[in-house]
C-alpha positions as CSV (number, residue, x, y, z in Angstrom):
1,X,13.6,13.9,-6.8
2,X,13.8,10.3,-5.7
3,X,12.9,7.6,-8.2
4,X,10.0,5.4,-7.2
5,X,11.8,2.0,-7.2
6,X,8.5,0.1,-6.6
7,X,6.9,1.7,-9.7
8,X,9.9,0.7,-11.8
9,X,9.9,-2.9,-10.5
10,X,6.2,-3.2,-11.2
11,X,6.7,-1.9,-14.7
12,X,9.3,-4.7,-15.2
13,X,6.9,-7.3,-13.8
14,X,9.3,-8.2,-10.9
15,X,7.8,-9.8,-7.8
16,X,7.7,-7.2,-5.0
17,X,7.0,-7.6,-1.3
18,X,5.7,-5.1,1.2
19,X,4.4,-4.8,4.8
20,X,1.9,-2.5,6.5
21,X,3.5,-0.5,9.2
22,X,1.3,0.2,12.2
23,X,4.0,0.6,14.9
24,X,4.8,4.3,14.8
25,X,8.6,4.2,15.1
26,X,11.2,4.6,12.4
27,X,13.3,1.6,13.6
28,X,10.5,-0.7,12.4
29,X,10.8,0.6,8.9
30,X,14.6,0.3,9.1
31,X,14.3,-3.3,10.1
32,X,11.9,-4.0,7.2
33,X,14.3,-2.3,4.8
34,X,17.2,-4.4,6.1
35,X,15.1,-7.5,5.6
36,X,15.0,-6.4,1.9
37,X,11.4,-5.7,1.4
38,X,10.5,-3.5,-1.5
39,X,8.0,-1.2,0.1
40,X,6.1,-0.3,3.2
41,X,2.5,0.9,3.6
42,X,2.5,3.3,6.5
43,X,-0.9,3.0,8.1
44,X,-2.7,6.3,8.8
45,X,-6.1,4.7,8.8
46,X,-6.0,2.3,11.7
47,X,-2.8,3.1,13.5
48,X,-2.2,5.8,16.1
49,X,0.3,7.6,13.9
50,X,0.5,11.4,13.6
51,X,1.8,13.4,10.6
52,X,5.2,14.2,12.2
53,X,5.7,10.5,12.7
54,X,4.7,9.7,9.1
55,X,7.5,12.0,8.0
56,X,10.0,10.1,10.2
57,X,8.8,6.8,8.9
58,X,9.1,8.0,5.3
59,X,12.7,9.3,6.1
60,X,13.6,5.8,7.4
61,X,12.3,4.2,4.2
62,X,14.4,6.6,2.1
63,X,17.4,5.7,4.1
64,X,17.0,2.0,3.2
65,X,15.9,2.9,-0.4
66,X,12.5,1.2,-0.1
67,X,9.4,2.9,-1.4
68,X,7.2,4.6,1.3
69,X,3.5,4.4,0.6
70,X,0.9,5.8,3.1
71,X,-2.6,4.4,3.6
72,X,-4.7,7.5,4.2
73,X,-7.8,7.6,6.3
74,X,-10.0,9.2,3.7
75,X,-9.9,11.1,0.4
76,X,-9.2,14.5,1.9
77,X,-7.2,17.3,0.2
78,X,-5.3,18.4,3.2
79,X,-4.4,14.8,4.3
80,X,-3.2,13.8,0.9
81,X,-1.2,17.0,0.5
82,X,0.5,16.6,3.8
83,X,1.3,12.9,3.3
84,X,2.9,13.6,0.0
85,X,4.8,16.7,1.3
86,X,6.2,14.3,4.0
87,X,7.8,12.4,1.0
88,X,5.4,9.5,0.5
89,X,5.7,8.2,-3.0
90,X,2.1,6.9,-3.2
91,X,-1.2,6.8,-1.4
92,X,-3.3,3.8,-0.6
93,X,-6.9,4.7,-0.5
94,X,-9.2,2.5,1.7
95,X,-12.8,1.6,1.0
96,X,-13.0,2.8,-2.6
97,X,-16.5,2.4,-4.0
98,X,-16.6,4.9,-6.8
99,X,-14.5,6.4,-9.6
100,X,-15.2,9.8,-8.2
101,X,-13.1,9.0,-5.1
102,X,-10.1,8.1,-7.4
103,X,-10.5,11.2,-9.5
104,X,-10.6,13.4,-6.4
105,X,-7.5,11.7,-5.1
106,X,-5.7,12.2,-8.4
107,X,-6.6,15.9,-8.4
108,X,-5.3,16.3,-4.9
109,X,-2.1,14.2,-5.4
110,X,-0.8,15.5,-8.8
111,X,0.5,18.9,-9.8
112,X,-0.6,20.8,-12.9
113,X,-1.5,19.9,-15.6
114,X,-2.9,16.6,-14.2
115,X,-4.2,17.8,-10.8
116,X,-4.4,20.8,-8.4
117,X,-1.9,19.8,-5.7
118,X,-0.8,22.9,-3.9
119,X,2.7,24.0,-4.7
120,X,5.4,23.6,-2.0
121,X,9.2,23.7,-1.9
122,X,9.6,21.3,1.1
123,X,11.5,18.1,1.5
124,X,10.4,16.1,-1.5
125,X,11.6,19.0,-3.7
126,X,14.9,19.3,-1.7
127,X,13.8,22.6,-0.3
128,X,14.1,24.3,-3.7
129,X,17.7,23.3,-4.1
130,X,16.9,22.4,-7.7
131,X,14.4,23.8,-10.3
132,X,10.9,23.6,-8.8
133,X,9.4,23.4,-12.3
134,X,11.5,20.3,-13.0
135,X,10.5,18.9,-9.6
136,X,6.8,19.3,-10.4
137,X,7.2,17.3,-13.6
138,X,9.3,14.6,-12.0
139,X,6.9,14.3,-9.0
140,X,4.0,13.7,-11.3
141,X,5.9,10.7,-12.8
142,X,6.7,9.1,-9.5
143,X,3.4,9.1,-7.6
144,X,1.4,5.9,-7.2
145,X,-2.4,5.9,-6.7
146,X,-3.6,2.7,-5.1
147,X,-7.2,2.0,-4.4
148,X,-8.3,-0.7,-2.0
149,X,-11.5,-2.5,-2.9
150,X,-13.0,-3.8,0.3
151,X,-16.8,-4.1,-0.1
152,X,-19.4,-5.7,-2.3
153,X,-20.2,-2.2,-3.7
154,X,-16.6,-1.7,-4.5
155,X,-16.4,-5.0,-6.3
156,X,-19.5,-4.3,-8.3
157,X,-18.0,-1.1,-9.5
158,X,-14.4,-2.3,-9.8
159,X,-14.4,-2.0,-13.6
160,X,-15.5,1.7,-13.4
161,X,-13.1,2.4,-10.5
162,X,-10.1,0.9,-12.2
163,X,-10.8,2.5,-15.6
164,X,-9.7,5.8,-14.0
165,X,-6.4,7.1,-15.3
166,X,-3.2,6.8,-13.3
167,X,-4.2,3.9,-11.0
168,X,-0.8,2.4,-10.1
169,X,-2.2,-0.9,-8.9
170,X,-5.2,-2.1,-6.9
171,X,-4.9,-3.8,-3.5
172,X,-7.5,-6.3,-2.3
173,X,-9.2,-5.8,1.0
174,X,-10.4,-9.3,1.8
175,X,-10.9,-8.7,5.5
176,X,-13.5,-5.9,5.2
177,X,-14.9,-7.6,2.1
178,X,-15.6,-10.7,4.2
179,X,-17.6,-8.6,6.6
180,X,-19.4,-7.0,3.7
181,X,-20.4,-10.5,2.6
182,X,-21.5,-11.4,6.1
183,X,-18.7,-13.8,6.8
184,X,-16.3,-11.6,8.9
185,X,-12.6,-12.7,8.9
186,X,-13.3,-15.8,6.8
187,X,-11.1,-14.5,4.0
188,X,-10.9,-18.0,2.4
189,X,-14.6,-18.3,2.1
190,X,-15.6,-19.2,-1.5
191,X,-17.7,-16.0,-1.9
192,X,-14.9,-13.8,-0.7
193,X,-12.5,-15.5,-3.1
194,X,-15.0,-15.2,-5.9
195,X,-15.4,-11.5,-5.4
196,X,-11.6,-11.1,-5.2
197,X,-11.3,-12.9,-8.5
198,X,-13.9,-10.4,-10.0
199,X,-11.6,-7.5,-9.0
200,X,-8.6,-9.3,-10.5
201,X,-10.5,-9.7,-13.8
202,X,-11.6,-6.1,-13.8
203,X,-7.9,-5.1,-13.2
204,X,-6.8,-7.2,-16.1
205,X,-9.3,-5.6,-18.4
206,X,-8.1,-2.2,-17.3
207,X,-4.4,-3.2,-17.5
208,X,-4.0,-2.4,-13.8
209,X,-1.7,-4.6,-11.7
210,X,-3.4,-6.5,-8.9
211,X,-1.9,-6.8,-5.4
212,X,-2.8,-9.4,-2.8
213,X,-2.4,-9.6,0.9
214,X,-0.6,-12.9,1.5
215,X,-2.2,-14.5,4.6
216,X,-0.8,-18.0,4.2
217,X,1.6,-19.8,1.8
218,X,-1.2,-21.6,0.0
219,X,-3.0,-18.4,-0.9
220,X,0.2,-16.7,-1.8
221,X,1.1,-19.4,-4.3
222,X,-2.4,-19.5,-5.7
223,X,-2.3,-15.8,-6.6
224,X,1.3,-16.1,-7.8
225,X,0.3,-18.8,-10.2
226,X,-2.4,-16.5,-11.5
227,X,0.4,-14.0,-12.5
228,X,0.2,-11.7,-9.5
229,X,3.6,-10.1,-8.6
230,X,2.7,-7.6,-5.9
231,X,2.4,-9.0,-2.4
232,X,1.7,-7.4,1.0
233,X,2.8,-9.9,3.7
234,X,0.6,-8.6,6.5
235,X,1.6,-6.0,9.0
236,X,4.5,-5.4,11.4
237,X,2.5,-6.1,14.5
238,X,1.2,-9.5,13.6
239,X,4.6,-10.4,12.1
240,X,6.4,-9.5,15.3
241,X,3.8,-11.2,17.5
242,X,4.0,-14.5,15.7
243,X,7.8,-14.4,15.7
244,X,7.8,-13.8,19.5
245,X,5.2,-16.5,20.1
246,X,6.9,-19.1,17.9
247,X,10.2,-18.5,19.5
248,X,8.9,-18.9,23.0
249,X,6.9,-22.0,22.0
250,X,10.1,-23.5,20.4
251,X,12.1,-23.1,23.5
252,X,9.3,-24.3,25.8
253,X,8.8,-27.4,23.6
254,X,12.6,-28.0,23.7
255,X,12.5,-27.9,27.6
256,X,9.5,-30.2,27.8
257,X,11.2,-32.7,25.5
258,X,14.0,-33.1,28.1
259,X,11.6,-34.2,30.9
């Protein structure tokens, strides 16, 4: 059973960096791994990724020894089961607004005695190469459950949500939260920031680590100064697009400067 390196680093309060992966090709994960990120969040909510591709993306993450997480589309027994059987070491749960959602996800994601995850001797258990009873116990130690709080309702119930057992960390969802507050995409709006801080305070009271999506250097440093150590630096598509655009603009500017 592979150790969850991300979980170990969070336990040691080390700064960790991840990216959402929306481009459904393993080479993207390989590049992120070679760039020395700590984890990826494979997007099964917004991206056009199928389950076979999820397994290939997870395998690429394993190759580079970074932690593969998957953002599921909904709290569904079969979806969670298949994602974890692909080898994901944690699930990111979007739009969490109740403790019941977390408790259901825990039941689907963990083996006995914690949950009711269906038994399987597939790739995470090395196809039964080793003791499956040992694998079950080890698997229960390595899984991360990560709720995203992305609405006013979620913020209002964040204390209740994060008091559930076995929450690995909470990830903010400022984009959808801004829409919930009637200021879509204005993630720096004072009301959005105030609601994010409420989630952070609820996380502290529940001893749950808080993760932020770093959208600019100023915001990144602001949360780092508050003691946050888990950072998602956007997604692969936007990162690549900006790199392509900036490179073209640099060379175009250099040419114009010679005129």
